[in-house]
Every structure is written in C-alpha cells, then in structure tokens.
N, C-alpha and C positions, 0 to 999 in steps of 0.2 A: 709630481704632477703639475702641469701648467696652471697658472692662476685662473684662466678662463674656465678650464675643466674643474678646478676646485669650486669655483663659484657655482657651477651648474650642479655639483654634488651636493653643496651646502643647500640649495633651493630644494632639491629633491628630499634631502634629509629632513629639512624643516616641515616640509608638507607631510611626510610620513610621521613624524614625532607629533605635530600639532593635530592631525587627523586620526590620531591612535584609536579613538572611540569608534569611529567609522570602520576602521579596519578590524577591531574586535567584533562588531556586529557582522561584517562581512565573512569572517572566519567562523563565526558561530553558525551562520546559515550553510557555510561550506562543510563543516563538520557534520552537521545533521545530515546534509545530502550525501556525504561520503559513507556514513554509517548505513544509510538506506541503500546506496548505490553497491556496496560491496556484495550484496546478494545478487547483483546482475553479473558478477563476474564469472567467466566461464573458464575452466581450467582443463587444459590438455594433458592426460596422464600418460599418453602413448608417446614415448619418445621418437618412434619412427615416423610420426606425423610430421616431423620437422627435417626429413630427408629431403634432397633436392628431387623436383619433380621428374627428372630424367633418370632417376636411379632405378634400377630393377626392382628393388624391394618396394619403393613408393607405388610404382605402377602395378605390381602385382597385389599390393594390399588394396589398392583403389578397386581392382576387379573383384578381389574376393569379397570386399564389402558390398559391392553393387550386386554381384551375381549368385553369392552363395550364402547360406545361413550356417553359422557356426554354433552347434549346440553346446550347452554348458557341460563339464566334466568335473570329475573330483577323483583323487586318489585317497582311499581310506585304509590307513595302516592300524592293524590291530597287533599289539605286541604282547608277548607272554601268553600266548593262546594256542590251542590245539587246531589242527587243519578242520576237523569236524566241527568244532565249535564256530570257527569262523564261517564255514559254509551256512550254519544255521542263521548267523547274523546277516550274511549276504542275501539269503532268501528273504528275510524281513525287509531289508533295504529294497530289494527288488519289487516287493509288493506295494511300496509307498507311491501314493499318486504323485506324477510328475517325473518318476524315474522310468526311463525307457529300456534300461538294461543294465546288467552288472557282469562283471568278468572276474572269476577266482578259479584259477586252474591249479591242479596239484603238480606244479612244476617248480623249478628253482627261480623261475621268474617271479611267482606270486606267493611263494612260501619259503621263507629263509630265516634260519636262526629263531624258531619259534615265534615268528611274525608273519601275518598274512597281510597281502595287498589286494584290496577290492577296488576294481576301476569301475566308476559309476558314470552312466551317460544320462543326461537329463532330456526331457521333451520339449524344453525351452532353452533360450540362450541364458548366459550367465546374469543377464539383467532382468529376465522375465520373472514375473511374479510366481509362476508355475515352478520354477526352478529355485527361487529363494524359499518357497514354502517347503519344498521337499528337502532342501538342504537343512532346514531347521529341524525337520523330523528325524533326518538321519543323524543329526548331532545328539538328539534325544535318545535314539536307539543305541549308540555307541558310548553314551555318557558313563555308563557303569564299568566301562574297560579302558585299559591303557592304550589310548587312541590317539593318533595324529591325522590331520586332514589337509591335504595339498589341493587348494582350489582358488580360483577368483570369484565364485558364487558367494555373495554375501559379504565380500571383503571390501570395504571403502577405503582404497588407499589414500584418496584425497583428504578424507576426514582424518585418518590416522596421522598424516603429515601435518595437517592444520593443527591437531592436538598438540603434536610434538613441538611445533614451532611456537605455540603459545607459551610453553615452558621455557623454550630457548630464548624468546624474547623477554621473558621475566628475568631469567638468570642473566642475560646480556644487560638488561636495564640496572640490575644490581651492581653488576661489575662496573658499568659506566658511573654510578652514583659514587661507589668507593673511589675509582680513579679521580673523579672530579673533587671528592672530599680532600684528597691529599695534593692535588695540583691546582685547584681553584685558589683565587686570592680571598674569597669570601664565601660562606657556606650558603649565603642568599642566592649565588649565581646558579646553583644546582638546580632549584625548582624552575628557574627561567629557561635553562637549557632543556630540562626534560619536558616541560610544557611545549617549547618551540619545536622539538623534534617528534613529540607525540603527535602533534597537529599535522606536521608534515608527513608523518607515516599514513595517518589516517587519510590524508588528501591523495597520497599515492595509491593505496589500496582502493579507495573508492573511486578513482578515475581509470583504474586498469579496465573497466569493463569498455571504454573507449577504444582499446586495441582489439577487440574481438576476444578470441581465446587466447590465453596466455599459459605457458608451460608450468608444469607443476614445480620445476625447478625455481623459475622466476617467482611464482606465487609464494614459494616457501622461503627463499633466501634473501629476498629484496628487502623486507622490513629490517633485519638484522644488518645487511651490509649498508643500507641507507644511513642506519645510525653510526655505524663504524666509519664510512667513508666521508660523512659530511659534518661529523660532530665537531670537527676543528673550526668550521665557519663560525659556529656560535661561540666557541672559546675565543676567537680572535675579536670578535665584537665586545665580548664580556671584558677582556683585558683592555681593549682601547676605551671603553666606557669607564673602567676604574681609573686609568691613568689620566683621562680627561676631568673625571670628577674631582680630581686632586686640587684643581685650581678653578673649576667652573662649577655653576650651579647645575642641577640634575637635568633640566630641560636642554641647557646649552651644552653640556657634556655629552648627552646623548646624540645631539644633532652633530658635533664635532666628530664623535666617534663613529656615527654611521657614515658621514661623509668621507672620512678617510678609510673606513673599512670596506666600503662597496668596492672600489677598484681593486684593493688587495684580495678579497675573497673571491671576487669575480675571475680574477687572473688565476688564482689557485685552482678553482674548479675546472677552468679550461683544460688543464692537464689531464685530470680524472676523466673528464667527459670524453677528450680526444682518445685516451687509451681505450675506453668502452667502445667508443665509435668504431673502432677498428674490427670489432666482433661482427659488425653488420655485414661485412664483405665475406663472412663465412659460407662455404657451400652448404654445411649444415646449418640450417637457419634457426636452430634453437640459440646460437650465438647472437644473432640479430633480436630474437625475442628477449634475451636477458639483456642485452645493450640498451634496448629502448625502455624497458621497464626502469632499469637503473639510472640511465639518463634522466628520464622523467622525475624519477625520486630526487636526483640531485637538484634539478631545476626548482622543484617544489621546495626542497630544503633551503635553497637560496632565497626563493621568495618568502619563506616563513622567516628567515633570519632578518631579511631586509625590511619587511613590512609588519610582522607580528612581534618580533622580539624587541625592538625598540620601545613599544608601548609596555610590554612586560618589564623591561628594565625600569621604566619610570614607576610603575606599580609597586615593584618590588625594591625600590631604590633605598628606602629606609631600612628595610630588612637587611639589604646588602651592606649598608653602612654599619649596622650593629653587629653584623656577623663576620666582620674582617678577622682574619687570622694570620698567624705568622707563615712564613713560607716552609712548607714541609720538605721541599725539593732541595737536595743539598747542592752546594756549589760544585761543578765539575771542572773548575779551572786547572786542576791537576791533570785531568785528561787532555786539556788543551795543551799544556806544557809538555806532556808526553807525546803529543802529536808532533810539536816543534822538534824534540829531540830525536824523534824516529822518522823524520821525514824523508831520510835517505835508507831506511830499513824496511818500513812497512809496504812501500810501494812494490819493491821487487818481490817480497813475499805475496803480495797480492796478485802480482802478474802470474806467479807460479801457481796460486789457487784458482785463479781464472782459467788458466790453461787446463789444468787437471779437471775443473769442473766442465769445461766445454767438452773434453773427451768423455767424461762420465755422462754427461747429459745426452750426447750422441749415441751412447750404448743403451740408454734407457729402454727397458721394454714396455711398449705401450700396449695397453688393453683398450678394445673397441666395443666390447659387449657390456652390457648392464647386468645380465643374468648372474654373473660370477662375481660382481661388486659385493664385497662384504663389509658392512659398516661394523665397528667395534660393538655397538649395541644391537641386539636382534629382538623383534617383536614376536609374538606368539606365533603369528602366522608364518614368519620366517623360519622359526625354530621348528615348527611342525613339518615345513617343506625341507629342510635340512635334514630331518630324520628320515622322511620317506626316501630321499635322495641317497643318503648315506647306506641305507639297507637295501635298496633295491636298484639303485644306479639311477641316473638321470638320462631321459631320452633327448636325443638331438633330432627334432623332428622338422622336415622340409615340406612344403607344399608345393608340388609341381602343377603349373596351370598350363593346360595345352587347348587348342581349338577342339570344339566337341563334334560328335558325331561319327567318329571313326573308332569303333570298339575294337576292331583288330589290331590297329595300330597301338592303341591303348594297352592291350594285353601283351603284346610283343616287347613294347617299351618296358613295362613293368618287369616282365620275365628277364629281359636282358640285364636291367638294373639289379635284380636280385642275385645275379651271378657274381657281382663284385663282393670282395670280402668286406669293404667298408659299409655295405648294407646290411642291416639286421632283418628288415622286413618292409613290405609295401603294402598299401592299401588303396583300392580304387574299385570302381564298379567292374572291372575286369578281373579283379581277383576275389571280389565278395561272393560267397558261397550262397546258393539259392536252395537247392535240395537235390538229393541223389548225385552228388559230386559235380553237378553243374554250377558254373558261375553265372552271374547275372547277364553277362554280355555273350555268352554261347549262343551260337545260332542253331534253332531247332526246326525240324520239319514238322508237319501237321501230325505224322504218326509218332514221332518222339514226344511231341508235347502232349498228345492225348494220353500216351502211356505214363508220362511224368505225373500228370494230376488225375488220372483215371476219368478221362473224358471221353466220351463216345467220339470214334474216328470221324464219323460223318460230320458231327457238330464241330469237330476241329477244323475239318476242311471247309466248311462254311465259314468259321470264324477267320480263316487265313485268307479266304476269298474277299471277306469284308474288309480285311486289313489292307489287302492289295487295292481295293477301290479307294479306301480312305487315303492310301499314300500314292494314289494315282499311278499305281504300277499295273496297268490293265494288260499287260503282256503276259503276266503270271497267271491270270484267270483264263486265258484261251489256250495256254500251254498246260504242262503237267503241274497242277497245283501241288501235288504230292511232293515234288521235289523243291517247293519254295521254302526257304529257310528264314526265319525272323529272330532278331535278339530275343532272349528269354525275358529281359525286363520290359521290352517294348510289348511283347505279346501279353504279359500278365497286366501291364497297365491298360491295354486295349481291351482285354477280356473284362476286367473290373468296369470299364466304361460301358461296355455292352450290357452287362449284367445290371448296372445301375440304371440304364435306360429302359430295362425289361426286355432286350432283344434276346437275351440268353438267360435261360434257368438253369441253375445248379442244385445239386442236393445240398441239404442243410449242412452237412459235415464239410463239403468241399466249399460251400458259401463262407462259412466262418474261417476256414483256412485261407481263403482268398482275401477276406476282410483284414486279417492279421498281416497277411503278406503285403497287401496294398500299403497299409500304415507304414510298414518297415521300408518298402520301397520308395514311398513318398519322402520320408526322412532322408533316406540315402541320396535321393536325387536332389534334395534341397542342399545337401552338405557337398556332394561330389559332381553335380552335373547342371549345367544350365543350358540356355538355347544356344549360347555361343562359345562356352568354355566348359572343359572337364577339369576336375581338381583331383590329384592324386597324392597321396602322403607317402613320404620315403622316411624311413627311421634309419638314422646312421649310428655306428658304433665309434664315431669321431667325436672329439670335443667340438663345442661350438666355435671355438677360434683357435685355428693353428694353420699354419702353411699347408699341411696335408688337407685340411678340410677346404680350405679355398681353392686348392688344386682340384679337388673332387668335384667342386661346383662346376668348373670347366668341363670335366668329365661328363656329368650329367647333361650339360648342354650339348655336348658332342653326341652323345647316345640320342638325345632327343631330336637332333638335326636329322638323324636318319629317317625319321618317320614323319616329320613335320616341316614344311617349307616356311610356315609362318613363325612369328616369334612365339617363344615360349618363356614362362616367367617362373623362377624360383623364389619362394618366400619363406623366410624364417630368420631365426637369430644369427645364423651363420651368413646368410646374405646381407643382412642388415650391417653385420659387423664388417663384411668384406666391402660394402659399399662406402662405410665410413672411413675404413682404413685407406680406400682408394683415393679419397679427397683429403686425407689428413695433410699429406705433403704440401698440397697447394695452400690449403688453409693456414697452416703453420707459416709458411713463407709470407703469405699476404698480411697475417696479423703482425708478425714480427717487424716487417718493413713498415707497415703502415702505422702502428702505434708508436715506433720510434720516430718515425718521420713527422707525425702530427705534434709529438712531445718537443722534437727539436726546433720545429718551427716557432711554437708558442714561446719555448725558451730564448730563441734568438731575438725575437721582439720584446721579451720581458728585460733581458740582460744587455741587450744592443751588442751582442758579441757572437762571433761564429764559433770560436773555440771552446767556451764555457759549456755551452750545451753538450757538447761531445764528451767532456770530462764528466758531467754528470750522468749522461746516458751510460757510459761505461761502467760506473758503479752500479746503477740498477740493473743493467744487463747482466753484470756478474752475479747479482743477487738472485736473478731469475735462473741462470744456469746453476748455481749452488743449490737452489731450492729444488730443482728437478735432477740433481745428481743423487739425491737421497734414495729413490726408488732402485736405481742401479746398485747402490752400496748395500741397500738392504735385500736386494734381489727380489722386490715385489714389483708386479706391474703397475704402471701409471695409467689412470684412466685418461684417455687423450682429451676429453672435453675439460678436465682440471686443468690440464696443461694450458689449452688455448685460452680459457677463460682468465685463469689466474695470471698467466703471463701479462696479459693486457692490463689487469687491474694493478699488478705491480708496476707496470711501466707508467701507468697513468696516475695512480694514487700514491705510491710509495715514493715518487719523484718528488713529491711535495716536502718530504723530510730533507731531501737534498737541496731543494730550492729555499727552505727556511734558513739553513746555515749559510748557503751562498749569498743570499740577499743581505743578510746581517754583516757578513764578511765585506762584501763589496761596499757596503755603506761605511763600515768602521775604518776600513783601511785608507780612506779619505783623510783621516785625522790622526791614524795611529800606524805605526810600523806593522807590516803584514803579519809578523809573529804575534805580536799582541793582539792584533785585529782577529786573528783565527781564534786565539784563547777566549777572548770575549764573546765572539760569534758562536762558538760551540756552547759556552756557558749560558748565554741568553736564549739560544734555541732549544736547549735541552727540555725545559718544561713542555714546550709545544710538541716536539717529537715524542717525548715520553707520554704525554696524554693521548695523543692520536694514535700512536703506534700500539700501546698496551690495549686500547680499546678494539682496535681493527684485529690484532693478533688473538685477544681473548675471544672476540666474537667467531673467529674462524674456528679456534680450538673448541669452543662450546659445541658449535655446530657439528663438528667431526666427531665428537664423542657422544652426543645425545640423538642425533639424527639416526633412525633405522634405515633410511634410504641410502644405498651406497653411493648413488651420484652424488647426493647432496653432502654426504660425509666426506667424499673425497676432495670436493670443492673447498669445504671448510678446512680440512687439514692443509691442502696447498696454500690457502689463504693465510692461516695462522702461521705456518712455517716460513713462508716467504716474506711476511712482514717482519718477523723476528730477525731474519737474515738481513733484511734490508736496513733495519735500525742499527744493527751492529756494523754494517759497512759504512753507513752514513756517519756514524759516532767516531769510529775507530780508523777509517780508511780515507774518507772524502777529505778531512782536514789537511792530511799529508799531501794529498793529490792536488789540493788547491793551492799549497804553498809551492810545491814544485811547479805547478802549471800557471803560476801567476804571470811570468812573462808570456806564455802563450795567450792569456786572457788579454793581457795589455795589447799584444801586438795584433790580435783579431778583433779588438773593439771597433765598431764603427760608429758609435755615438760621438758627438762633438765634445771635446774637452772643455771642461768648465774652468775658466780662470779665476774663479773665486774661491777655490779650495786652498785656503792658506793653512800651513802647518806650524804649530808653535811647540818648540821644544827647549827644554833647559837641561843641561848635563852633558854628557859624553855620547857622541853618535857617529856612527859609521855612514858616511854619505857616499852613494854612487849614482849620480844621475845630474840633471840639469836643475840648478837651483836658482830661483830669481825672488829677491826679497832682503830681508835684514838678517845679517849675520854679525852682530857687533858692528855693523855697517852694511851698505848696499852691496850685493853681488848679483850678478847675472852671467853664469858660467857653467860649464861642465866641471863637476867635482868628484873627486875619488879620493877619500881618505877619512881621517877622523876630525870631527868638529868638537870642541869643547868650549860652551859658553851658551849664548842665547841665539835661538833660531825663530824668526817669524818670516816665513817666505813660502813661495809655491813650488813644489817639486813635480815639474811637468812630466818627467819621465824618471825611470829608476826609482830608488827607494831610500829611506832613511831609517836606520836600525839603531836601537839602544844597544850598546856593548858594556861589558864588565870591564872593570879597571885593568885586569891582568890581560884581557884579549885586545887591548888598544894597540893598534899599530897604523901606520900609514903605507 
C-alpha cells in the first residue's frame, strides 16, 4: 500500500476506534430497529413467481390469479379400514360446515390395499377462515383412525422453514464456536466474533423489508451463509490485532490492525460479491433475489467488522490477553515439502481428473422441478403426502386457459384431448354433468329445458324470449322461438335471476333444486370461467418432468390451435419445469462466464499479473466440475438452481482460499527460494483456510441434513461438498501449480519491478538468473551455476535455490 493510502486508512481507523462509544450507540438503535423491522419482511413461497415475465407459466399464473378462484382441496387417506366404514366417515366430513363436497368411489382409484382415499373440496380458498375451520374439524373426525392428509390448508410452510432455520442457525453457531476454539489465538476472540456477526445478521434480516418481497430460499439460508461466507473477515482483523498488540498498546494496536485490515478484507470480499453478482443476470429471477440478499449481507458484515468490531476488541482486550492459548493447529510443512517433491506428478493427475470431471459434469442429469426434490429429513406434512402418493399415485394436473364464450370449441377440444393415451381425464364446463346426462354447456331448446326441470312449456317459451331480449337477439323472438337453443348453464343462471327478481315463480321443490344448482354453478364458474377466459383441467399419466411430457405440452398447444386463433396458456408443474429448462442453458453460460470474468479482473488488479488469475481460476473451476460430477456418478438428478447458485458461490467465495496461499507465496518468494516460499505459504495459510472452509462446509452440510425443503437441502449439499473439494484442491494441487507456473507468473506480471528487494543467502545455492549485488565481491551478470559463500544481491530475473551437497553441480 502506498504511504498516502496508508495515512488515509490510519485516519479512518483512528476515528472509528476513538468514536467507538458513538458507534456502540448507533448499533444499539440499529439492532432495536432491525428486530422490529423483521416483522415487515414479506416472504414469497411460490417459486414460480420468479419466472421471467415472458414465460408461459408466469403469464398463465397471472391470468388465473386475476380471473379465477381456486377453492381449497384435500386428500384424506384412511388406512386399514373397510370401504363401508370409510363411506361413513366421508358422510361425516361432507356434513361439516365449509365442505362443499367429497368424493369416494368404490374403484381402484379410491380404494386400494385396505386404504380409502377421500377427496374433499372446500367452500373457500386454502387461506379462507371457512376452509381452515373445516380442515380442523376434519382432523378431529379422522383423529381416531390411521389417517394421512395431503393439503395446503392450514399448512404454514414459511413458519415451518423459519422454525427449522432457527435450529440450523443454533447448530451452525455451535460449530463456529468449536472451530474458533481450536483455530483462534485467544478464547477471548470468540465472543467478539460472535457478537460482530450476530449484529450483522440482525441488520441484514431487519433491512430485508427494503427489498419488498424476498424468496423463501433467501429468507432461509441467508443467515447461515452470511456467517459462513464472511466469518473470515473478523478472523483477519482479530489476528491482525493480536500481532500488533505484541508490540503496541491496545488502542494503537487496534488502529494499526484496522488500517492494515480494511484494504485486505475489502479486496477479499470483492471476489465473493462479484461471484454472487453474476446471479443477477439469470432469467430465473430467484438468482437475483438471492444475490441481492447475500451481497447486502456481506456489505453489512464488512460494516460491522470495520466499525463495531474494533470497539469490541478494546472492550474485550483484557479478556483476550488473559485467555491466550497455544496453537492447536499443527504445522503442515510436510505437506509443503510433499508439494515440492510431487510438482511434476500431481499436475498431470490433476489434468486427468479435470477432464474426467468435465465429461461427467456434462452428463449430469439436471432436474427442474421442486415437487420431486426430496430432502433427507421429512416433516409430518411431507410424510403424509408421500403416503398418499405412494398408495394412490400422484396426479400431474395441467390448467389449460383459453378465451371464453365458445362452449362448442371447449367441448370439442376436451373430447379430442381425451382420446390421447397420455391423458387420464379432463374437467371443464363442457364436461361437467348437470342432470339427465346433459353437461353444463349443452344447448337446449325451450321444449327440452321444460322437460328437464319439469317446467310448463309456455313458461319456458316466455323465459327463452326474455333471454333473447336480454341477449339483444331480437330475431329469435319474431322467428320460431321453439327452435332457439341456449347453453344449459346460461339458462339456469338466467332462470335463477328471474326467480330472484320475482318475474318467475316455481314450485317449492323446484325452487330448492334451483337454489342448490345455482350455488354449484356459481362455484363452478368461479373456478372455470370468467368474462374473458375459460379454464380446463387436464390430468396426465405422465411424470411432471420428462422429454415425453415436454413433447406432449407441444401437442396440447397444437390441438388447441385448431379451435382458437388467440393465445392459449398451459399452467402446471410440467410447464414450469419446461420454462426453467428452456432458459437453463443461457443462465448457465452467462453465470459461468460472468463469475469467472469478474473474479479474473479483480485478481488481475490484486496481483498485477495476467497469468496468475488464470492458474487460480483453473483450480476453482475444476472444483466446480468435480462437485457436480457426483450426481452423475451417483445417478441422482441435480437440481438446476443448486448448480447455478453454488457454482457462483464456489467461484466467488472459495477462490479466497487460493488467494490466501498465493498472496503469501508472492510475498515470501521475494526473500526466499520458491520451493521454501511455497512450503511456508502453505503452512501460514492453513489456519485461515481451515477455519473458513470448515465453517462454510459445515454450514452447507447442516442445512442439507436438517432442512425439510428439497430446494434448500439441495443448495446446502452442493455448498458443503463444493467447499470440501475446493479446500482439498487448494491445499494439495495449487502449490504444485504455482511452482510449475512461476515462470508464467513472472512473464505476465505488469507491475513495476522493485529494485529494493535484496536477497541474503549463506551456504550452497543453485543460481539461474541475473544477479546484481555482493557475492564475496560485486557482480552484475547473468549466472547459471552453483554459488557457495555469502550472497547479498538483487535477483531481478530467475531464481536462487538451496541445494543439497550431493546434488551440487555446475
């Protein structure tokens, strides 16, 4: 760092340290505000809400939310029960207030292996109080039986995830404390680190409301990942403080440590944030959501480390001094020497592994649906749903949205779709039975309508004439009204309106039937028809995600195009998966290129070298390919979001491990031979890598094992496994690459060479380069050979290496 910059940093550090009480007060206000503001945060639990606006699923979902009402439903499975007993229970459920109907038929579909399936529909949506109350009463009715319920009514997924993450955060905190217990230089550092990041986590959670809605993924994993990704910032400052405090008083040591740590920590955080920033460019906007939350978390962590932690270090300084302990981390100079000896062996093996990993990664089976993601741990709701699906199978339901008003086309479309083997059944107004084998959209004449409901024919004619006037179809009045045909659903609704206004009087029995029918038709129209659109349900016997399923979506569009010139929309898990798969290739390419490009640019300015960043990127990119080779080798689908998010985290965060070793190596080799420099660099970097890596890997593994949400568990598994692989490659492969690539590093360095770096040697050395200085006399020449004696000179090119007696030669 230049002297001017150092002077500025010292002024900033002095202000922060001397005004620590002011910062304590500000943080106290911020903590109180954040605790209160956490209640303002809105969480989006629907992952399809983050699909791009131009996707079919997103457009269809918006139409459905705007135009239709989706009533609540539940599947109630009763095991170890007779069919007749199950019918009795179904009757009790049907009489519950808030239940609009139940279905239990004596078929293979509803009664299998001594288990009965009762399908329940409700009078309200899954969030309406009437549905919630009815669901509670249903649970009371089935409580004495071996029962399983699959429903979203009364299931608070957000609360379940929040409760799980509280446990995960506690376990992660315990792991962090244990790791710091062994890797810190003083036990007094531990409360300082925990307090610093406890405050940073609160600030991040409390300010999430500024982002509007955040996804349930970001809301769940941000706290743990914030601790794992940014903990090393606090560790760096702690170690700096301890080193400075060996020769300086507490205040001066804190100022000096902060002045030196700010540039180091800030540059380290840039690679992490740049990797996350690449997620912003994903078509699937949940990547941007997660990126913004985590980048904000890192910025707030930096702020806490720079402005809160110095004051805490002074407050806890006496405790830190009293609790100094011996170093529990062993020396790994042996690994460094192993790296020197295997520098011509490990890299070729590494190249083979990289090529194999690349091949395996490209054969990795990706999954785009969340419905089939299974976390190792299952909650009670998920286990009940699994039981129902395993016994009676799982429906793959699609909603087909078409322009409304053409009942004939709707009927023809549904009949044609039902002829395909891939379709189990369909449901729409055009297939819903009314009475006497008529469906709701059948066209009836006055004679047929009067016979259907036992209405006087003359009254029926007058009713049809009134309908024609209301519909402004005056020609039907002057022509033969007896041949005028009207859809049954429209005539029923018109008749009810006329009776309600007192224009038509019906017998009591018919009046009661009309009241019941009107209630059913009203619910049906809310679910299946609006002024502009009609909704039809298609039940497939295909899996939610497969090439055959995706191809059949095109078939449905082709069939619908025969009857409608305007756009139609298909909405369902299958279309969501198809939309995600169609953008995956682009998102993958964009994230891979941008994350690597951002990191390379930062490394180029950090190390003033064009070649060195490439060497580091190779190691981390290899760890990414290896990480995502496992799904192929295990024959398990990989959730696409886990790959996109974790690959950027690996590139942005795990690169820090490589930077730590490389930075020390570049410094040490100015005064040491490169072989000794790499040994010392690896040994000195090991505590930092071990601390940060173990914390991040542990956090990922804990998330994967304890979260019941498949999406979050998949992210955790990939993060944990990827971090472990990155640590292994950085420790066991990077040193050899740096040794072999040293000449590349030197030749691609664009920083100005400093002439003040003088090497001092005594003994026997192998010299290969330009030497200027004292070698038992002054020399300024190109040398290649063995030097025995004293050396005090600048080696501007090449290297000076210590050699053993038996290997000395000229």
